[in-house]
C-alpha positions as CSV (number, residue, x, y, z in Angstrom):
1,X,-5.5,18.1,3.0
2,X,-6.2,17.9,-0.3
3,X,-5.1,15.0,-2.5
4,X,-2.3,17.4,-4.0
5,X,-1.0,18.4,-1.0
6,X,-0.6,14.7,0.5
7,X,1.2,13.8,-2.6
8,X,3.5,16.9,-2.4
9,X,4.2,16.0,1.3
10,X,4.7,12.6,0.6
11,X,6.4,12.3,-2.9
12,X,9.7,10.5,-1.3
13,X,8.3,9.7,1.5
14,X,7.8,5.6,3.5
15,X,3.9,5.0,4.1
16,X,3.6,2.4,6.6
17,X,0.2,0.3,5.8
18,X,-1.7,-1.1,8.4
19,X,-5.5,-2.1,7.8
20,X,-7.8,-4.8,9.3
21,X,-8.1,-8.3,8.2
22,X,-11.7,-8.6,7.6
23,X,-12.8,-6.8,4.6
24,X,-16.1,-6.6,3.4
25,X,-15.9,-8.1,0.0
26,X,-17.0,-4.3,-1.5
27,X,-13.9,-3.4,-0.1
28,X,-11.3,-5.6,-1.7
29,X,-11.7,-3.6,-5.2
30,X,-11.6,-0.1,-3.4
31,X,-8.2,-1.1,-1.5
32,X,-6.9,-2.2,-4.5
33,X,-7.8,1.0,-6.4
34,X,-6.7,3.2,-3.6
35,X,-3.3,1.4,-3.6
36,X,-2.9,1.9,-7.3
37,X,-4.1,5.8,-7.6
38,X,-1.2,6.3,-4.6
39,X,1.6,4.3,-6.5
40,X,0.4,5.7,-9.7
41,X,0.8,9.6,-7.7
42,X,3.9,8.7,-5.7
43,X,6.2,6.9,-7.9
44,X,9.1,8.0,-5.4
45,X,7.4,6.8,-2.3
46,X,7.7,3.5,-0.6
47,X,5.1,1.7,0.8
48,X,6.1,-0.9,3.5
49,X,3.4,-3.4,4.7
50,X,3.6,-6.8,6.7
51,X,1.3,-7.7,3.7
52,X,-1.4,-9.6,6.2
53,X,-4.6,-11.3,4.6
54,X,-7.3,-8.1,3.9
55,X,-6.7,-4.5,3.3
56,X,-2.7,-4.7,3.5
57,X,-2.8,-7.4,0.9
58,X,-5.5,-5.6,-1.0
59,X,-3.8,-2.3,-0.9
60,X,-0.1,-4.1,-1.7
61,X,-2.0,-5.7,-4.9
62,X,-2.7,-2.2,-6.2
63,X,0.8,-0.2,-5.9
64,X,1.8,-3.7,-7.4
65,X,-0.1,-3.2,-10.3
66,X,2.1,0.3,-10.9
67,X,5.5,-0.8,-9.8
68,X,6.3,-4.1,-7.4
69,X,9.5,-1.9,-6.5
70,X,7.6,0.4,-4.4
71,X,6.8,-2.3,-2.0
72,X,8.8,-3.3,1.2
73,X,7.6,-6.5,3.2
74,X,8.3,-6.3,6.5
75,X,8.9,-10.0,8.2
76,X,8.6,-10.1,11.9
77,X,11.6,-12.7,12.0
78,X,13.9,-14.5,9.5
79,X,12.9,-17.2,7.8
80,X,8.9,-16.2,8.5
81,X,6.6,-17.9,6.1
């Protein structure tokens, strides 16, 4: 699948984020850039995340740079901190 095919397929989709907490230092900027790229090319998509430290948080930062309204944070239960 090409990037263009991916963007067409998920143009209005809900994309669930999952990853790992232990991200190598050089990975942080790359994950932020990927979030920014997808947020830019998928302006009508929704990105859902638990926003855990590491890859989830980095990716979400990139999406938020484009449009924070595209992010939905999933909480495990009411009053989660």
